[in-house]
N, C-alpha and C positions, 0 to 999 in steps of 0.2 A: 784030800778033803780035811783031814785032821789038822794039817799044817795051815790050811787056809783059815779055818775057824780060829785057831790059836792066834794067828796074825791079826785077824779082825778084832778079836777080843783085846789083844794087846794094844791095838790102835785106839780102840774105844777108851781103854783105861788111861792111855797116855794123853788122849785128848781131854778127858774129864779131869785128869790131874793138872794139866796145863791151865784149864779154865779155873779150877779151884785155886791154884797158886796165883793166878792173875787177880782173882777176886780178893784173896787174902792180901796180896801185895798192894792192891788198890786201897783196901781197908786200912792196912798198916800205914800207907802213905797219908791217908786222911787223918788217921789217929795221931800220927807223929808230926803232922805239919807244924812247922815252927811259927813263931810270931810274925816273921816277915811274909811267909806264904799265906798265913791267915789274913794279914793286913792287905795283901795284894788282892786276895779273893774278895774281901769285903768291899774294897774300892771298886773292883770291876763289877760286882753285883749291884752296887749302889749307883755308880756313875757310868758304867759301861765302858770305861777306859782305864788303863793302868795309872797308878799314881806316879807323880814325879818322885825322884830319889829322896828329896827332902820330906815330902809328905809321907812316903813309905816309912822313912826312919821314925817320924813322929808317931805314926799309927802303930808300928811294930813295938815301939817303946811303951806305948799305952797298954798294949796287950801283954807284953812281957812283965810289966810291973803290976798290973791290976787285974789280969785275967778277964772274967766276963764283963765287969764294969769297964775295964779298959777297952774291950772290944766294942762296947756300946759307944764309948767316947770316940773310938776310931771311926765308927760308922758315921757319927755326926761330922767328923772331919771330912769324910768322903763326900758328904752332902754339900760341902762348901764348893765343890767342883761345879762349874756352870753346866757341865754335861748332865748332871742330875736333873736339872730343870729342862734343859733344851732337848734332851734325848729320852732319858728314863721316864720322867713324869709325862712328857708329851705322848710317848708310846703307850704308857700305862693308861692314860685317860682317853685317848682318841677312840678306842672301840666303844666307849659308852655313848658317843655322840651320833651314832647312826644305826639303823636297823640291821644292817649287814654285820655290825660289830667288827668292822675292819679298822686296823690301825693306819691304813694307807689313805688318810684323808688330810686335807690342809688344816693348819692351825685355825682355830675358830674361837668365838667368845666363850663357849662352854669349856673347852680345854684350857684356854688361857686363864679363866677364872679359877678353875681348880688348882692350876699351877701357882697362881698368885696367893690363894688361900694357904697352900702348903708353905710356900716360900716365906710368907709373912707371919707364920706361926699362929694363924687364926684358929679359933674353934671350928673344927671341920664340919660340925653340924650345920653351920651357916650355909653350906653348899646347897641345902635344900629349902631354905626359907628367907635368906637375907636379901636386902636391897643392895646388892654388891655386884660389881663387874670390873674386870681388868681389861684395859685397852692398851694398844701400842701408842707411844708418845708421838703424835703427828707432827711435832716440831722437829723431829729428827729427819734427816735427809732420806727421802724415798719412802716415807710412811704416810699413807693416805689417812685422812680423818675418819673416825669411826662413823659408820652409817648403819641405820636400821634396815636398809634394803640391799646391802651387799656385804661381802666378806673381805673387801680389799684391805682394810686396816691390818688384819691378821695375816693375810697372805703376803703383803708387803713386809711385814715384820719377820715372817719366816724366811723370806728371800734375802733379807738385809744383812744377815750375819750378826745382828745385835743379839745379845744374850738375854733370855727371859729371867735370868737371875738378877739382873740389874733393875733396881727400883725406878730408875729414871727412864727405863726403856718400857717396861711393862708396869703400868700405873693403875692404882686402885681408884675406882670411882663408883657411882651408883647407876643402876639401870634407869631409875626414874628421872635422873638429870639428863639422860641422853635420849630417852624415848618419851616424848610428851604425852603419848597415849597410855602410858603405863604408870599409874600412881604408885606411891610407895607400898600401899596396902595390897597391891596386886602383884608385887614382885615376889619371887620365890626361888632365889638362887639360880642354879643352872636350869631349873625347870622352865624359867621364863627368859632364858637366853635365846638369841635368834637361831643358833645352831640346833638347839633342842626343839624349838618350834618348827623349824623346817623339817626335821626328821620325824617328829612325833605328833605335831598338831596339824600338819598338812593333810588335807582330804580326811578320809576315815571318820571316826566318831570320837576321837580324843582318848580312846581306850589304849592306844599305843603308848601315849605318854605315861599312863599308869603302869602298863606292863613293863616298860623298859626302866622306869624309875624303881620299880620293885626288883627287877632283875639286876640292875647295876648297883643299887645301893642297899638292897636287903638280901641279895644273893639267893633269891627264890624266884622261880618262874611260876606261872599260873597253875601248872599241873601240880606243883609241890604244895600249893596252898588251897587247892580245891576242897570245898567242904559242902556236902549236899545236905547237911543238917540245918542250915540256916534258912530263914524265911526269904522267899523269892519276890517280896512285894515291891522292890525297887528296880527290878529288871525292866529295861526299856522295851518299847514297842517293836524295835527292829529285831528282836530275838524270837525266833519261832519256838513255840511251845510243843510243836510236833514235827521236828526235823525229819524229812522223808516220810511224813505221815505217821511217825511212831513217837508218841509222847514219852515213852520210856527212855529214849535217847536224851531228851531234855532233862528228865528227872534224875537220871543216873550220871549224866555227863555235863551238859551245858550249865545246869544250875549250879554246879560245884564252883565254877569260876565266877559266874555273873552275880551270884548273891552277895559276894564280897566286893567285887570289882565295881559294879555299876553304882552302888551308893557312894563310893569314894571318888569315882571318876566324875561325879557331879561337881566336884571342886573346880573342874576345868571348863565349866559350862559357858563362861564368858570369853574364852580364848579361841583364836583361830590363827592360821597362817595364810595370808592372802598373797596370791600371785596369779599371773596370767598363764593358764595352762596351755593356751594356743601358741604364744610367743616365747614362753619360758617354762617348758614342760618339767624341768627339774627343779623349778622354784629357786633358782640361784639369785634372783632379784626380788624375791618376796620379802614380806615383813610380818612380824608378830602383831596382831591386833587384839585389843581388849575392849569389850563393851562396858564403858563406865556408866555411872548412874543415869545420865541423860541419853544413853544410846539404846535404841530399840531395833531389834532385828525385824525386818519386814515380813519374814516368813513365820516367825514364832510369836511376834507381838510382844516380846519381852526382851530382856538383856541376853537370854540364852541364844547361842549361835545356832544357825539353821541345821547344822550337822547332827544336833541332838534329837531332831525330829525326822530324820530321814527314815525311809522304809517304815513309816508309822502304821501302814496297813498290814504289815506282817502279823502283828498281834495287837489289834486296836485296844484291847483291854489292858495292855502293858502300861508301865509307868511313863508318864509325861513329865519331863524335867521342867520344873517351874523356876528354879534359881540355882545358885552355886552352893547351896547348903549340903554338906556331906556328913555321913555317919559311918563309923568303922564297926561293921558287924563282926569283924574278926576279933574283937575284944572278947567275944564269946566263942565257944566251940573249939575246934582243933587248933586254931591259929593264935590262941592265947600264948602258945609256946614262943611266939615272936617277941614276947616280953615288952608289951606296950608300956609307955611311960605314965606319969601321973595325970595326964589330961583327961578330959571328959569323953573323948572319942567322937566328938562332933565339932563342926565348925563351918565356916564359910570361906571358900576360895582356896587357891593353891598354897598360899603362905601357911595357913594353919594346918593343911594336910601335910606339907613338908615338915612342919614341926612334929606332927604325929609320927612320921617315919623316923625322923632324925633322933628322937628321944627313945627309940626302942632298943632293946637288947640286940635285935637282929641287925640293926644298922651298924653298931659298934663291932659286932662279930664279923660282919661282912667286910668292913674295911680292913680289918686285921688279916682275915683269910686271903683277901686279894693281894695284900702286900706280901704276905708269907709266900704265896705262889710265885709272885714276881721276883722276889729276892732269892728264895731258896730253890727256885726252878723245879718245884714239885709240889704235890698235894701233901698236907699233913697225913701221915700214914700209920702212926703208932701211938701208944699211950704217952710216950715222952713228948711227941709233937703236939698232941691234943692238950696236954698239961701246959705246954709252953704257950699255945694259942690262948688258953684261958688267962694265963699270967699277963700276956701282952695286952689282951682286951682290958684287963683291970688297969694297966698302966695307961693305955690310950684314953680310957674314960676319965682319968684323973684331970685331964685338961683338953682332951679331944684334939691333940696335936698329932697329925698323921706322921710327922717325922719320927715320933716315938715308935710307931709300928715298924717303920723302915729300919731304924737303928737296932731295935731289939731282935727283929727277925734276922738281920744280917749278922749280928753277933752270935746268935744261936747256930746259924748254918755255916759259920766261918771255917769249920773243919771238914766240910763236905767237898 
């Protein structure tokens, strides 16, 4: 028995020592990774593919001669690889375009527009409010013309083998020029793309568009921003004030999300996604519609789409949406922490609400954190990481170029 116990203890000690040595060895490998290893890692993290020998030499020289600043330069070099746009950015953005948050979806106008904004070094805030759209060049062989009622242009582009890094392939235009029902004032970046409309304006009550914009571009879900201290005067009629016959559930739970969400979701009151549910249950052939000045919904008698009045008997004393005027109640209470910009916190329509989000501290922090996770393959986990995130946010906000976040994150993680 004594021999057995000693052997078992020896085995444990040997195993633990082996693990410890492996960890130390791995740490030492990371700590002593030379410029070429670091350059290769940066390129693979940015573009998803190894660099060519010539590019590797250039990146390694930058790192060797200039340290951290050289690593940032090397990261920008890696972004010259078409794979950064065709693979890394496409997979980075694709989950934002659907409720399942799946990356396994076809290229669409939402994804293509984000890629184009990054590629062309635009102010990334425009993604939430500008009259901007990127489309495949239909003069190229095999590329269908853009349509407001199908995704053929983008699926053709994805199959074609053309690179999204090429400005003559993925071209910048405006949503209002391609959708006659959508005036410039009603455009709001990716919010009013066809892909976003199909995912978040179809059926429902348009609250999905608010929730997923908050989640994808502010990095907060509704539970994280719930605040029961705000007035419930703008909560719509379709929300029961006594779920299951218990008003305490509403006061302690439901009200926390709806007091902030419903006043801001009013910005989407004139939008809908129209499709034939009988012949096209997935809405593949549907289109975004917008009620302009002369449009009146027969069910509401105003420009407000019918979905804002559904289940109106659930609580008849609830708020009846009269127009697209929105107010940000979150400028008071707990959600002041989101760092709202200098605006008034009120407006009309999706464009002004997009500006409200895009000018917040939370928007800038969210973009940097998403990029950090994508490039470093982990969450920020210690004081050094958090300090670096703050530093990158400051750099990003100097011009809102998302490439800044990619370059500085990759440079920081190059030794991992």
